[in-house]
py3Dmol code that shows the C-alpha trace and the ligand (Angstrom):
import py3Dmol

protein = """\
ATOM      1  CA  MET A   1     -11.407 -12.019   5.027  1.00  0.00           C
ATOM      2  CA  ILE A   2      -9.324  -9.147   3.607  1.00  0.00           C
ATOM      3  CA  LEU A   3      -7.178 -10.134   0.610  1.00  0.00           C
ATOM      4  CA  THR A   4      -3.936  -8.206   0.034  1.00  0.00           C
ATOM      5  CA  VAL A   5      -2.082  -8.382  -3.292  1.00  0.00           C
ATOM      6  CA  THR A   6       1.703  -7.992  -3.715  1.00  0.00           C
ATOM      7  CA  MET A   7       2.748  -8.801  -7.287  1.00  0.00           C
ATOM      8  CA  ASN A   8       6.427  -7.891  -6.843  1.00  0.00           C
ATOM      9  CA  PRO A   9       7.310  -8.814  -3.222  1.00  0.00           C
ATOM     10  CA  ALA A  10      10.828  -8.600  -1.792  1.00  0.00           C
ATOM     11  CA  ILE A  11      12.868  -9.775   1.140  1.00  0.00           C
ATOM     12  CA  ASP A  12      13.686  -6.429   2.701  1.00  0.00           C
ATOM     13  CA  THR A  13      17.101  -6.542   4.356  1.00  0.00           C
ATOM     14  CA  ALA A  14      18.065  -3.611   6.562  1.00  0.00           C
ATOM     15  CA  TYR A  15      21.626  -2.920   7.741  1.00  0.00           C
ATOM     16  CA  GLN A  16      22.178  -0.345  10.484  1.00  0.00           C
ATOM     17  CA  LEU A  17      25.684   1.158  10.436  1.00  0.00           C
ATOM     18  CA  ASP A  18      27.270   4.018  12.389  1.00  0.00           C
ATOM     19  CA  LYS A  19      29.270   4.835   9.286  1.00  0.00           C
ATOM     20  CA  LEU A  20      29.296   3.327   5.786  1.00  0.00           C
ATOM     21  CA  VAL A  21      32.908   2.954   4.698  1.00  0.00           C
ATOM     22  CA  ILE A  22      33.166   2.896   0.889  1.00  0.00           C
ATOM     23  CA  ASP A  23      35.735   0.570  -0.705  1.00  0.00           C
ATOM     24  CA  ASP A  24      36.324  -1.328   2.577  1.00  0.00           C
ATOM     25  CA  VAL A  25      34.703  -4.046   4.743  1.00  0.00           C
ATOM     26  CA  ASN A  26      31.563  -3.105   6.726  1.00  0.00           C
ATOM     27  CA  ARG A  27      30.340  -5.716   9.255  1.00  0.00           C
ATOM     28  CA  VAL A  28      26.586  -5.795   9.717  1.00  0.00           C
ATOM     29  CA  VAL A  29      23.737  -7.575  11.525  1.00  0.00           C
ATOM     30  CA  PRO A  30      20.848  -7.969   9.037  1.00  0.00           C
ATOM     31  CA  LYS A  31      17.169  -7.509   9.819  1.00  0.00           C
ATOM     32  CA  LYS A  32      15.017  -9.352   7.266  1.00  0.00           C
ATOM     33  CA  THR A  33      11.316  -8.766   6.654  1.00  0.00           C
ATOM     34  CA  ALA A  34       8.695  -9.958   4.178  1.00  0.00           C
ATOM     35  CA  GLY A  35       8.522  -6.783   2.092  1.00  0.00           C
ATOM     36  CA  GLY A  36       6.549  -5.152  -0.661  1.00  0.00           C
ATOM     37  CA  LYS A  37       3.750  -2.640  -0.071  1.00  0.00           C
ATOM     38  CA  GLY A  38       1.012  -5.291   0.165  1.00  0.00           C
ATOM     39  CA  LEU A  39       2.937  -7.112   2.899  1.00  0.00           C
ATOM     40  CA  ASN A  40       3.067  -3.882   4.930  1.00  0.00           C
ATOM     41  CA  VAL A  41      -0.713  -3.648   4.506  1.00  0.00           C
ATOM     42  CA  SER A  42      -1.032  -7.290   5.670  1.00  0.00           C
ATOM     43  CA  ARG A  43       1.070  -6.764   8.805  1.00  0.00           C
ATOM     44  CA  VAL A  44      -0.972  -3.727   9.853  1.00  0.00           C
ATOM     45  CA  LEU A  45      -4.268  -5.559   9.206  1.00  0.00           C
ATOM     46  CA  CYS A  46      -3.002  -8.384  11.466  1.00  0.00           C
ATOM     47  CA  GLN A  47      -2.321  -5.780  14.170  1.00  0.00           C
ATOM     48  CA  LEU A  48      -5.890  -4.488  13.730  1.00  0.00           C
ATOM     49  CA  GLY A  49      -7.166  -8.051  14.324  1.00  0.00           C
ATOM     50  CA  ASP A  50      -8.446  -8.693  10.775  1.00  0.00           C
ATOM     51  CA  ASP A  51      -8.504 -12.086   9.071  1.00  0.00           C
ATOM     52  CA  VAL A  52      -5.956 -11.494   6.261  1.00  0.00           C
ATOM     53  CA  VAL A  53      -4.740 -13.558   3.306  1.00  0.00           C
ATOM     54  CA  ALA A  54      -1.739 -12.264   1.337  1.00  0.00           C
ATOM     55  CA  THR A  55      -1.420 -13.267  -2.310  1.00  0.00           C
ATOM     56  CA  GLY A  56       0.783 -12.499  -5.331  1.00  0.00           C
ATOM     57  CA  LEU A  57       3.778 -14.204  -6.975  1.00  0.00           C
ATOM     58  CA  LEU A  58       6.656 -15.956  -5.161  1.00  0.00           C
ATOM     59  CA  GLY A  59       9.602 -17.873  -6.567  1.00  0.00           C
ATOM     60  CA  GLY A  60      12.706 -19.929  -5.813  1.00  0.00           C
ATOM     61  CA  HIS A  61      14.583 -20.282  -2.540  1.00  0.00           C
ATOM     62  CA  MET A  62      13.973 -16.633  -1.709  1.00  0.00           C
ATOM     63  CA  GLY A  63      10.246 -17.179  -2.240  1.00  0.00           C
ATOM     64  CA  ALA A  64      10.277 -20.150   0.161  1.00  0.00           C
ATOM     65  CA  TYR A  65      12.172 -18.060   2.723  1.00  0.00           C
ATOM     66  CA  MET A  66       9.658 -15.253   2.241  1.00  0.00           C
ATOM     67  CA  GLY A  67       6.901 -17.759   3.099  1.00  0.00           C
ATOM     68  CA  SER A  68       8.627 -18.577   6.389  1.00  0.00           C
ATOM     69  CA  LEU A  69       8.980 -14.841   7.194  1.00  0.00           C
ATOM     70  CA  MET A  70       5.215 -14.406   6.633  1.00  0.00           C
ATOM     71  CA  ASP A  71       4.541 -17.444   8.855  1.00  0.00           C
ATOM     72  CA  ALA A  72       6.687 -15.872  11.584  1.00  0.00           C
ATOM     73  CA  ASP A  73       4.600 -12.675  11.302  1.00  0.00           C
ATOM     74  CA  GLY A  74       1.369 -14.711  11.540  1.00  0.00           C
ATOM     75  CA  ILE A  75       0.286 -13.687   8.005  1.00  0.00           C
ATOM     76  CA  LYS A  76      -1.749 -16.327   6.138  1.00  0.00           C
ATOM     77  CA  HIS A  77      -0.566 -16.514   2.529  1.00  0.00           C
ATOM     78  CA  ASP A  78      -1.571 -18.115  -0.748  1.00  0.00           C
ATOM     79  CA  PHE A  79       0.883 -17.058  -3.499  1.00  0.00           C
ATOM     80  CA  THR A  80       1.282 -18.461  -7.025  1.00  0.00           C
ATOM     81  CA  PRO A  81       4.700 -20.114  -7.502  1.00  0.00           C
ATOM     82  CA  ILE A  82       6.938 -18.736 -10.268  1.00  0.00           C
ATOM     83  CA  ALA A  83      10.255 -19.942 -11.713  1.00  0.00           C
ATOM     84  CA  GLY A  84      12.245 -16.722 -11.073  1.00  0.00           C
ATOM     85  CA  GLU A  85      13.759 -15.926  -7.678  1.00  0.00           C
ATOM     86  CA  THR A  86      11.890 -13.455  -5.476  1.00  0.00           C
ATOM     87  CA  ARG A  87      14.012 -10.310  -5.177  1.00  0.00           C
ATOM     88  CA  ILE A  88      16.021  -8.927  -2.271  1.00  0.00           C
ATOM     89  CA  CYS A  89      16.001  -5.216  -1.457  1.00  0.00           C
ATOM     90  CA  LEU A  90      18.803  -3.758   0.675  1.00  0.00           C
ATOM     91  CA  ASN A  91      18.314  -0.758   2.895  1.00  0.00           C
ATOM     92  CA  ILE A  92      21.498   0.650   4.455  1.00  0.00           C
ATOM     93  CA  LEU A  93      20.825   3.045   7.331  1.00  0.00           C
ATOM     94  CA  HIS A  94      23.932   5.108   8.051  1.00  0.00           C
ATOM     95  CA  GLU A  95      24.699   8.536   9.537  1.00  0.00           C
ATOM     96  CA  GLY A  96      21.039   9.577   9.243  1.00  0.00           C
ATOM     97  CA  ASN A  97      20.939   8.466   5.587  1.00  0.00           C
ATOM     98  CA  GLN A  98      18.986   5.690   3.923  1.00  0.00           C
ATOM     99  CA  THR A  99      20.834   4.150   0.939  1.00  0.00           C
ATOM    100  CA  GLU A 100      18.696   1.604  -0.899  1.00  0.00           C
ATOM    101  CA  LEU A 101      19.693  -1.088  -3.416  1.00  0.00           C
ATOM    102  CA  LEU A 102      16.541  -2.484  -5.042  1.00  0.00           C
ATOM    103  CA  GLU A 103      16.593  -5.544  -7.321  1.00  0.00           C
ATOM    104  CA  SER A 104      14.145  -5.258 -10.211  1.00  0.00           C
ATOM    105  CA  GLY A 105      12.726  -8.762  -9.607  1.00  0.00           C
ATOM    106  CA  PRO A 106      11.945 -11.749 -11.819  1.00  0.00           C
ATOM    107  CA  GLU A 107      10.206 -11.741 -15.213  1.00  0.00           C
ATOM    108  CA  ILE A 108       6.770 -13.383 -15.164  1.00  0.00           C
ATOM    109  CA  SER A 109       5.757 -15.810 -17.949  1.00  0.00           C
ATOM    110  CA  ALA A 110       2.311 -15.869 -19.587  1.00  0.00           C
ATOM    111  CA  ASP A 111       1.533 -19.286 -17.974  1.00  0.00           C
ATOM    112  CA  GLU A 112       2.475 -18.023 -14.513  1.00  0.00           C
ATOM    113  CA  LEU A 113       0.263 -14.978 -14.936  1.00  0.00           C
ATOM    114  CA  GLU A 114      -2.621 -17.137 -16.113  1.00  0.00           C
ATOM    115  CA  ALA A 115      -2.236 -19.356 -13.018  1.00  0.00           C
ATOM    116  CA  PHE A 116      -2.288 -16.289 -10.779  1.00  0.00           C
ATOM    117  CA  THR A 117      -5.354 -14.864 -12.561  1.00  0.00           C
ATOM    118  CA  ALA A 118      -7.249 -18.105 -11.804  1.00  0.00           C
ATOM    119  CA  LYS A 119      -6.117 -18.102  -8.155  1.00  0.00           C
ATOM    120  CA  PHE A 120      -7.074 -14.457  -7.731  1.00  0.00           C
ATOM    121  CA  ALA A 121     -10.623 -15.121  -9.019  1.00  0.00           C
ATOM    122  CA  GLU A 122     -10.982 -17.954  -6.457  1.00  0.00           C
ATOM    123  CA  LEU A 123      -9.695 -15.808  -3.587  1.00  0.00           C
ATOM    124  CA  VAL A 124     -11.815 -12.744  -4.496  1.00  0.00           C
ATOM    125  CA  ALA A 125     -14.946 -14.918  -4.263  1.00  0.00           C
ATOM    126  CA  LYS A 126     -14.117 -15.458  -0.539  1.00  0.00           C
ATOM    127  CA  ALA A 127     -13.025 -11.869   0.272  1.00  0.00           C
ATOM    128  CA  ASP A 128     -14.869  -8.992   1.992  1.00  0.00           C
ATOM    129  CA  CYS A 129     -12.350  -6.458   0.692  1.00  0.00           C
ATOM    130  CA  VAL A 130      -9.257  -6.501  -1.570  1.00  0.00           C
ATOM    131  CA  THR A 131      -6.174  -4.260  -1.501  1.00  0.00           C
ATOM    132  CA  ILE A 132      -3.812  -4.019  -4.497  1.00  0.00           C
ATOM    133  CA  SER A 133      -0.489  -2.268  -3.829  1.00  0.00           C
ATOM    134  CA  GLY A 134       2.745  -1.440  -5.567  1.00  0.00           C
ATOM    135  CA  SER A 135       4.389  -1.987  -8.919  1.00  0.00           C
ATOM    136  CA  LEU A 136       3.891  -4.792 -11.445  1.00  0.00           C
ATOM    137  CA  PRO A 137       6.798  -7.149 -12.173  1.00  0.00           C
ATOM    138  CA  LYS A 138       8.386  -7.473 -15.611  1.00  0.00           C
ATOM    139  CA  GLY A 139       6.251  -9.449 -18.092  1.00  0.00           C
ATOM    140  CA  VAL A 140       2.921  -8.262 -16.647  1.00  0.00           C
ATOM    141  CA  PRO A 141       1.003  -5.779 -18.839  1.00  0.00           C
ATOM    142  CA  ALA A 142       0.292  -2.310 -17.409  1.00  0.00           C
ATOM    143  CA  ASP A 143      -3.491  -2.878 -17.554  1.00  0.00           C
ATOM    144  CA  TYR A 144      -3.314  -6.025 -15.387  1.00  0.00           C
ATOM    145  CA  TYR A 145      -4.513  -4.215 -12.227  1.00  0.00           C
ATOM    146  CA  ALA A 146      -7.447  -2.845 -14.223  1.00  0.00           C
ATOM    147  CA  GLY A 147      -8.447  -6.461 -14.960  1.00  0.00           C
ATOM    148  CA  MET A 148      -8.138  -7.381 -11.261  1.00  0.00           C
ATOM    149  CA  VAL A 149     -10.332  -4.414 -10.340  1.00  0.00           C
ATOM    150  CA  ALA A 150     -12.935  -5.618 -12.878  1.00  0.00           C
ATOM    151  CA  GLU A 151     -12.884  -9.092 -11.252  1.00  0.00           C
ATOM    152  CA  CYS A 152     -13.567  -7.518  -7.810  1.00  0.00           C
ATOM    153  CA  VAL A 153     -16.386  -5.387  -9.276  1.00  0.00           C
ATOM    154  CA  ARG A 154     -17.931  -8.558 -10.821  1.00  0.00           C
ATOM    155  CA  HIS A 155     -17.976 -10.132  -7.343  1.00  0.00           C
ATOM    156  CA  ASN A 156     -19.221  -6.912  -5.755  1.00  0.00           C
ATOM    157  CA  VAL A 157     -16.174  -6.839  -3.447  1.00  0.00           C
ATOM    158  CA  PRO A 158     -14.698  -3.417  -2.495  1.00  0.00           C
ATOM    159  CA  VAL A 159     -11.204  -2.975  -3.963  1.00  0.00           C
ATOM    160  CA  LEU A 160      -8.571  -0.432  -2.858  1.00  0.00           C
ATOM    161  CA  LEU A 161      -5.825   0.428  -5.370  1.00  0.00           C
ATOM    162  CA  ASP A 162      -2.481   2.004  -4.450  1.00  0.00           C
ATOM    163  CA  THR A 163      -0.229   2.180  -7.468  1.00  0.00           C
ATOM    164  CA  SER A 164       1.388   4.785  -9.730  1.00  0.00           C
ATOM    165  CA  GLY A 165       2.662   5.354 -13.279  1.00  0.00           C
ATOM    166  CA  ALA A 166       1.401   3.286 -16.209  1.00  0.00           C
ATOM    167  CA  SER A 167      -0.668   0.835 -14.100  1.00  0.00           C
ATOM    168  CA  LEU A 168      -2.493   3.774 -12.446  1.00  0.00           C
ATOM    169  CA  ASP A 169      -3.112   5.404 -15.850  1.00  0.00           C
ATOM    170  CA  ALA A 170      -4.548   2.116 -17.186  1.00  0.00           C
ATOM    171  CA  ALA A 171      -6.813   1.692 -14.123  1.00  0.00           C
ATOM    172  CA  LEU A 172      -8.134   5.248 -14.580  1.00  0.00           C
ATOM    173  CA  GLU A 173      -8.920   4.620 -18.255  1.00  0.00           C
ATOM    174  CA  ALA A 174     -10.718   1.302 -17.588  1.00  0.00           C
ATOM    175  CA  GLU A 175     -14.485   0.940 -17.366  1.00  0.00           C
ATOM    176  CA  SER A 176     -14.552  -0.840 -13.960  1.00  0.00           C
ATOM    177  CA  LYS A 177     -13.387   1.525 -11.221  1.00  0.00           C
ATOM    178  CA  PRO A 178     -11.733   0.738  -7.870  1.00  0.00           C
ATOM    179  CA  THR A 179     -13.709   1.570  -4.718  1.00  0.00           C
ATOM    180  CA  LEU A 180     -10.809   3.631  -3.379  1.00  0.00           C
ATOM    181  CA  LEU A 181      -7.729   5.135  -4.953  1.00  0.00           C
ATOM    182  CA  LYS A 182      -4.957   6.544  -2.750  1.00  0.00           C
ATOM    183  CA  PRO A 183      -2.306   8.497  -4.631  1.00  0.00           C
ATOM    184  CA  ASN A 184       0.063  10.598  -2.528  1.00  0.00           C
ATOM    185  CA  LEU A 185       0.622  14.260  -3.379  1.00  0.00           C
ATOM    186  CA  THR A 186       3.703  13.524  -5.542  1.00  0.00           C
ATOM    187  CA  GLU A 187       1.844  10.838  -7.511  1.00  0.00           C
ATOM    188  CA  ILE A 188      -1.232  13.002  -8.112  1.00  0.00           C
ATOM    189  CA  ASN A 189       0.916  15.968  -9.179  1.00  0.00           C
ATOM    190  CA  ALA A 190       2.773  13.681 -11.624  1.00  0.00           C
ATOM    191  CA  LEU A 191      -0.545  12.455 -13.008  1.00  0.00           C
ATOM    192  CA  LEU A 192      -2.026  15.946 -13.426  1.00  0.00           C
ATOM    193  CA  GLY A 193       1.243  17.615 -14.496  1.00  0.00           C
ATOM    194  CA  THR A 194       0.883  20.076 -11.561  1.00  0.00           C
ATOM    195  CA  SER A 195       2.887  21.017  -8.448  1.00  0.00           C
ATOM    196  CA  TYR A 196       0.236  21.631  -5.759  1.00  0.00           C
ATOM    197  CA  THR A 197       1.383  21.883  -2.130  1.00  0.00           C
ATOM    198  CA  PRO A 198      -0.664  20.855   0.961  1.00  0.00           C
ATOM    199  CA  GLU A 199      -1.600  24.549   1.369  1.00  0.00           C
ATOM    200  CA  GLN A 200      -3.377  24.414  -2.006  1.00  0.00           C
ATOM    201  CA  VAL A 201      -5.831  21.570  -1.262  1.00  0.00           C
ATOM    202  CA  ASN A 202      -8.824  23.589  -2.465  1.00  0.00           C
ATOM    203  CA  ASP A 203      -7.221  24.144  -5.893  1.00  0.00           C
ATOM    204  CA  LEU A 204      -6.159  20.501  -6.106  1.00  0.00           C
ATOM    205  CA  ALA A 205      -9.658  19.353  -5.104  1.00  0.00           C
ATOM    206  CA  ALA A 206     -11.147  21.540  -7.861  1.00  0.00           C
ATOM    207  CA  ALA A 207      -8.680  20.112 -10.433  1.00  0.00           C
ATOM    208  CA  LEU A 208      -9.596  16.542  -9.427  1.00  0.00           C
ATOM    209  CA  LYS A 209     -13.329  17.288  -9.467  1.00  0.00           C
ATOM    210  CA  ALA A 210     -12.978  18.599 -13.040  1.00  0.00           C
ATOM    211  CA  ASP A 211     -11.019  15.530 -14.204  1.00  0.00           C
ATOM    212  CA  LYS A 212     -13.428  12.972 -15.728  1.00  0.00           C
ATOM    213  CA  ARG A 213     -11.032  10.072 -15.008  1.00  0.00           C
ATOM    214  CA  PHE A 214     -11.886  10.284 -11.295  1.00  0.00           C
ATOM    215  CA  ALA A 215     -15.638  10.809 -11.767  1.00  0.00           C
ATOM    216  CA  ASP A 216     -16.895   7.290 -11.020  1.00  0.00           C
ATOM    217  CA  ILE A 217     -14.441   6.342  -8.270  1.00  0.00           C
ATOM    218  CA  GLU A 218     -16.284   6.122  -4.951  1.00  0.00           C
ATOM    219  CA  TRP A 219     -13.348   7.256  -2.771  1.00  0.00           C
ATOM    220  CA  VAL A 220     -10.343   9.306  -3.932  1.00  0.00           C
ATOM    221  CA  VAL A 221      -7.897   9.976  -1.101  1.00  0.00           C
ATOM    222  CA  VAL A 222      -4.797  12.132  -1.614  1.00  0.00           C
ATOM    223  CA  SER A 223      -2.321  11.517   1.216  1.00  0.00           C
ATOM    224  CA  MET A 224       0.079  14.339   2.043  1.00  0.00           C
ATOM    225  CA  GLY A 225       2.505  12.914   4.644  1.00  0.00           C
ATOM    226  CA  ALA A 226       2.678  15.007   7.829  1.00  0.00           C
ATOM    227  CA  ALA A 227      -0.029  17.311   6.388  1.00  0.00           C
ATOM    228  CA  GLY A 228      -2.594  14.479   6.579  1.00  0.00           C
ATOM    229  CA  SER A 229      -4.902  13.950   3.611  1.00  0.00           C
ATOM    230  CA  PHE A 230      -7.978  15.059   1.770  1.00  0.00           C
ATOM    231  CA  ALA A 231     -10.635  12.863   0.242  1.00  0.00           C
ATOM    232  CA  PHE A 232     -13.633  12.778  -2.034  1.00  0.00           C
ATOM    233  CA  HIS A 233     -16.494  10.464  -1.252  1.00  0.00           C
ATOM    234  CA  GLY A 234     -19.327  10.973  -3.705  1.00  0.00           C
ATOM    235  CA  ASP A 235     -20.264  14.663  -3.492  1.00  0.00           C
ATOM    236  CA  LYS A 236     -18.466  15.224  -0.196  1.00  0.00           C
ATOM    237  CA  ILE A 237     -14.924  16.557   0.226  1.00  0.00           C
ATOM    238  CA  TYR A 238     -13.107  15.939   3.516  1.00  0.00           C
ATOM    239  CA  ARG A 239      -9.841  17.216   5.027  1.00  0.00           C
ATOM    240  CA  ALA A 240      -8.071  15.043   7.631  1.00  0.00           C
ATOM    241  CA  LYS A 241      -5.281  16.298   9.895  1.00  0.00           C
ATOM    242  CA  THR A 242      -3.144  14.135  12.168  1.00  0.00           C
ATOM    243  CA  PRO A 243      -1.901  15.266  15.618  1.00  0.00           C
ATOM    244  CA  ASP A 244       1.491  16.926  15.953  1.00  0.00           C
ATOM    245  CA  ILE A 245       3.464  14.023  17.460  1.00  0.00           C
ATOM    246  CA  PRO A 246       7.056  13.550  16.177  1.00  0.00           C
ATOM    247  CA  ALA A 247       7.472  10.936  13.431  1.00  0.00           C
ATOM    248  CA  VAL A 248      10.439   8.525  13.559  1.00  0.00           C
ATOM    249  CA  ASN A 249      10.003   6.550  10.302  1.00  0.00           C
ATOM    250  CA  ALA A 250       7.224   7.420   7.844  1.00  0.00           C
ATOM    251  CA  THR A 251       8.165   4.629   5.355  1.00  0.00           C
ATOM    252  CA  GLY A 252       5.074   2.467   4.919  1.00  0.00           C
ATOM    253  CA  SER A 253       2.649   5.144   6.183  1.00  0.00           C
ATOM    254  CA  GLY A 254       0.726   5.053   2.887  1.00  0.00           C
ATOM    255  CA  ASP A 255       0.463   1.240   3.137  1.00  0.00           C
ATOM    256  CA  SER A 256      -0.696   1.531   6.755  1.00  0.00           C
ATOM    257  CA  THR A 257      -3.321   4.066   5.651  1.00  0.00           C
ATOM    258  CA  ILE A 258      -4.596   1.568   3.058  1.00  0.00           C
ATOM    259  CA  ALA A 259      -4.832  -1.089   5.806  1.00  0.00           C
ATOM    260  CA  GLY A 260      -6.899   1.293   7.943  1.00  0.00           C
ATOM    261  CA  PHE A 261      -9.227   2.131   5.052  1.00  0.00           C
ATOM    262  CA  ALA A 262      -9.666  -1.576   4.176  1.00  0.00           C
ATOM    263  CA  HIS A 263     -10.380  -2.419   7.832  1.00  0.00           C
ATOM    264  CA  ALA A 264     -13.066   0.290   8.090  1.00  0.00           C
ATOM    265  CA  ILE A 265     -14.603  -0.245   4.628  1.00  0.00           C
ATOM    266  CA  ALA A 266     -14.835  -4.023   5.177  1.00  0.00           C
ATOM    267  CA  ALA A 267     -16.640  -3.263   8.460  1.00  0.00           C
ATOM    268  CA  GLY A 268     -19.128  -0.965   6.640  1.00  0.00           C
ATOM    269  CA  SER A 269     -18.055   2.129   8.630  1.00  0.00           C
ATOM    270  CA  ASP A 270     -19.278   5.684   7.991  1.00  0.00           C
ATOM    271  CA  ASP A 271     -17.122   8.266   6.149  1.00  0.00           C
ATOM    272  CA  VAL A 272     -15.598   9.926   9.222  1.00  0.00           C
ATOM    273  CA  THR A 273     -14.670   6.550  10.769  1.00  0.00           C
ATOM    274  CA  VAL A 274     -13.064   5.412   7.486  1.00  0.00           C
ATOM    275  CA  LEU A 275     -10.954   8.589   7.326  1.00  0.00           C
ATOM    276  CA  LYS A 276     -10.058   8.595  11.022  1.00  0.00           C
ATOM    277  CA  THR A 277      -9.034   4.917  10.887  1.00  0.00           C
ATOM    278  CA  GLY A 278      -6.855   5.348   7.763  1.00  0.00           C
ATOM    279  CA  ASN A 279      -5.099   8.476   9.004  1.00  0.00           C
ATOM    280  CA  THR A 280      -4.602   6.996  12.492  1.00  0.00           C
ATOM    281  CA  CYS A 281      -2.851   3.988  10.935  1.00  0.00           C
ATOM    282  CA  GLY A 282      -0.615   6.260   8.798  1.00  0.00           C
ATOM    283  CA  LYS A 283       0.360   8.346  11.807  1.00  0.00           C
ATOM    284  CA  LEU A 284       0.923   5.354  14.143  1.00  0.00           C
ATOM    285  CA  ASN A 285       3.215   3.821  11.516  1.00  0.00           C
ATOM    286  CA  ALA A 286       5.199   7.077  11.254  1.00  0.00           C
ATOM    287  CA  MET A 287       5.663   6.956  15.063  1.00  0.00           C
ATOM    288  CA  ASP A 288       7.076   3.370  14.916  1.00  0.00           C
ATOM    289  CA  PRO A 289      10.689   2.668  13.832  1.00  0.00           C
ATOM    290  CA  GLN A 290       9.501  -0.491  11.994  1.00  0.00           C
ATOM    291  CA  THR A 291       8.000  -0.217   8.492  1.00  0.00           C
ATOM    292  CA  GLY A 292       4.386  -1.406   8.251  1.00  0.00           C
ATOM    293  CA  HIS A 293       3.944  -1.580  12.017  1.00  0.00           C
ATOM    294  CA  LEU A 294       1.817   0.583  14.312  1.00  0.00           C
ATOM    295  CA  VAL A 295       2.513   1.882  17.829  1.00  0.00           C
ATOM    296  CA  ILE A 296      -0.790   0.216  18.607  1.00  0.00           C
ATOM    297  CA  GLU A 297      -0.771   1.182  22.309  1.00  0.00           C
ATOM    298  CA  LYS A 298      -1.173   4.833  21.230  1.00  0.00           C
ATOM    299  CA  TRP A 299      -4.325   4.034  19.185  1.00  0.00           C
ATOM    300  CA  ASP A 300      -6.868   5.890  21.365  1.00  0.00           C
ATOM    301  CA  GLU A 301      -4.639   8.945  21.830  1.00  0.00           C
ATOM    302  CA  VAL A 302      -4.059   9.379  18.070  1.00  0.00           C
ATOM    303  CA  TYR A 303      -7.515   8.276  16.869  1.00  0.00           C
ATOM    304  CA  ASN A 304      -9.226  10.804  19.155  1.00  0.00           C
ATOM    305  CA  ALA A 305      -6.870  13.569  17.993  1.00  0.00           C
ATOM    306  CA  VAL A 306      -7.258  13.012  14.208  1.00  0.00           C
ATOM    307  CA  GLU A 307      -9.489  15.835  12.905  1.00  0.00           C
ATOM    308  CA  VAL A 308     -11.829  15.226   9.977  1.00  0.00           C
ATOM    309  CA  THR A 309     -13.753  18.193   8.575  1.00  0.00           C
ATOM    310  CA  GLU A 310     -15.984  18.546   5.538  1.00  0.00           C
ATOM    311  CA  LEU A 311     -14.693  21.187   3.115  1.00  0.00           C
TER     312      LEU A 311
END
"""
ligand_1 = """\
27
ADP
P 2.879 7.397 1.094
O 3.660 6.487 2.023
O 1.971 6.640 0.156
O 3.722 8.447 0.412
P 2.021 9.471 2.969
O 3.457 9.769 3.281
O 1.210 10.560 2.367
O 1.846 8.165 2.069
O 1.363 9.016 4.364
C 0.075 8.464 4.484
C -0.628 9.011 5.717
O 0.137 8.722 6.898
C -0.807 10.527 5.720
O -2.017 10.898 5.044
C -0.888 10.819 7.211
O -2.173 10.529 7.726
C 0.098 9.810 7.804
N 1.477 10.341 7.909
C 2.497 10.074 7.113
N 3.639 10.698 7.490
C 3.331 11.370 8.582
C 4.060 12.212 9.455
N 5.366 12.473 9.278
N 3.395 12.757 10.478
C 2.103 12.507 10.630
N 1.341 11.691 9.862
C 1.939 11.131 8.839
"""
view = py3Dmol.view(width=600, height=400)
view.addModel(protein, "pdb")
view.setStyle({"model": 0}, {"cartoon": {"style": "trace"}})
view.addModel(ligand_1, "xyz")
view.setStyle({"model": 1}, {"stick": {}})
view.zoomTo()
view.show()
């Protein structure tokens, strides 16, 4: 079973409009999805045929509704109930623009966090692989993911971490390391205080190699959107390039990449298969108008065209 964690989930509501008229009535047909980065990972893992359980924190009427959206998507879920209402995030698509209104989400109490910590330990004991994605809600300390990583390491379960900012800093400082870390180029530049471009992968790779914080992490993958990715695995450095097929919506490509990595790592695949699977999922998501959904019928075409080379 692959366990996905979404600590700050959201009901994503998308409105498609020809034109957004400010200061007047706009009539819309909503499209609602169980959102949050970990839910995107879950949906893609379901498409790949994995046994998935989604966990995290859910609250109120919105939380109950979120449960029914996950049921409709065929995602098994085991979330810890909280008193606050699960948030709603609005995405208005208009005239080629994407205007987003994101609620910050509920504040988590110490008792709620303790209940989740106990549930997580139970679920990790049954998992073959764990993915942790996205931001932490209010009330949860920045080093909480570091503690979850330590729990996975205690159970000898591979754990993939996709976060940024203070929770990423705390995970890098901690003694127990995740199996795989997947910052994108913007996140890694923010962390290093640099501004590398995809053309400068060799310089970026050298900077990462010299940075002690990454030394004991088995896999470090830097995703670079349409430019593919590069990765460290032990002493090896790899460059992955995806085929030149037009993208329609790259939102959720990083989450889809995490799903592909989790799928391949849980199956004990070799390095090239791990990288080809992750990058294929990222690309197939970018080719699909839906977020966290692959154009699965193009799997063979894209998988065979993803190039992985050792640098
Ligand atoms: P994030 O969503 O975390 O910012 P990226 O945008 O770097 O992640 O995308 C993750 C992966 O998805 C990339 O490494 C690449 O393999 C694939 N990908 C993303 N966007 C595109 C695109 N426009 N064309 C081709 N592949 C893409």
